[in-house]
N, C-alpha and C positions, 0 to 999 in steps of 0.2 A: 313193757318198758323197763327200762333198765337205769340207775341210780348214776349219773356224771356227775356228783360232785364237784364242784371247782370252790377254793379259797385262794384269797388274795395273802398274798406273803411277801414278807420284807426282801428278801435274797432266795430265790429260788435253787439257788445251789444248794445255800444251807440248808433248806426245807429239804430237798430230793435229800443230800446227804444223811440228814436225821432220820429220814422215813426209810431210808434201805434197809440203813447200818438197824436201826431200832427194830423196824417190822419184818424186813427181809423185803420188801415190796422191789421189786428191778422198775428200770427208768423206761418209760412210753414212748419217749421223744425227744429227747435231751433240746437242753438250751438254756440261758441266761433267762430268757422272759416265763416260760411258759413248760411245763412236764406233765407226764403225765405219769403216775405209779401203778402197777401192775402185780397183782396177787395170783398167783399159781392161775394165770393165765386172763386175771378176770383187770377189766379197771374199776381199782379201788377210790383214785381220787388226782383230781386236775390243782394243778398249782400254779395260776398266775400274780407274776412279778403286779406294782400300783401302777404303772404307766400304762395312760393308754396307748391305742396300737391304730391300728387300719381299718380294725373290725369292731371297735368300741373305746369310749372315753372310760375316762378313771372308773376303775371298778369299785373305789374307795371315797368318798366326800372327804373333802381334807379339814384335818385333825382330826380322823376320825381311825381308832385304832381297828387293825385288824385280831380278830377271835374272840370280840365282845360278843356273849351271849348263844355262842356256837360250840356243839356236841358235837364231834364227828364218831358213833355210837357205830364198831366194827365186832359182829359175832367173828368167831372164830375158831376153828376145829381143835387147835393145839395152844388152849389157851396155856398150860401150864410151860409149854416151851417158848412161846415168848414171855413169860412174867419172867422166867429166867433167864430171856436174854435180854430185855429190858434194867432186871435189875444186875447183871451182868458190865452194862453201858452205863452204870450209875443212874439211870432214869429216876427220880425221885417220885414220887407215887403221891395223888394227894388223900387218896384211897383206897384200902383194899392191897393185896388183894382181897374178897371176903365175898361170904355167899349171899344173896341176894334172893330173900326169901318170899319175897312177891311172885318175882320173876322167876325161882327155882334155875337160877343160871348163875354161874361165877365171876365176879367180874374184877378190875381196875380200872382206876381214873387218875388220870398224870396230865400236860400239857407238853404241845412242841411248842418251837422256838416261837414262835408268835403269838403264845397265850393261849392259840385254842387245844379246848379239852377236848381229852382223845378217854372213848370208855371203850375198852376191849371185854367182851363178855363170851363169856363159853357158851358150848351149844346149852339149849333148855327143853326140859322136858314138852314144854306147853311149843303143838306148832304153829306155822305162821301160817292164818288163811283168813276169808275176809268172812266179817260176819256177812248171816244170814239175815233177809228183811221177813 
């Protein structure tokens, strides 16, 4: 199973430019209505505009704002480099960078142009394992 998170954005081009500039992702699809963001050969996020298309209706209800209650959490290998990149691009941080004592990892929290909260976390000493029954 692979995560293929898709978020609804006001302007796919603006969001694509923001993610490629600030996270170093690449465009994987191209277009004004839909985009795939690729990082080191892997799909990390899909962006879709608010308009319905031939495959589905509107992805948000009328009056619903994008970004509400969603955190996009990305574990990254080169945490310090990305924090420096974000700072150089004047991205305001909501939290951090700080060391999360419980998770044993560095984190920084900020928002994208649509208000989605992004959390970048560095490597953790905790392995990602399923619980045993």
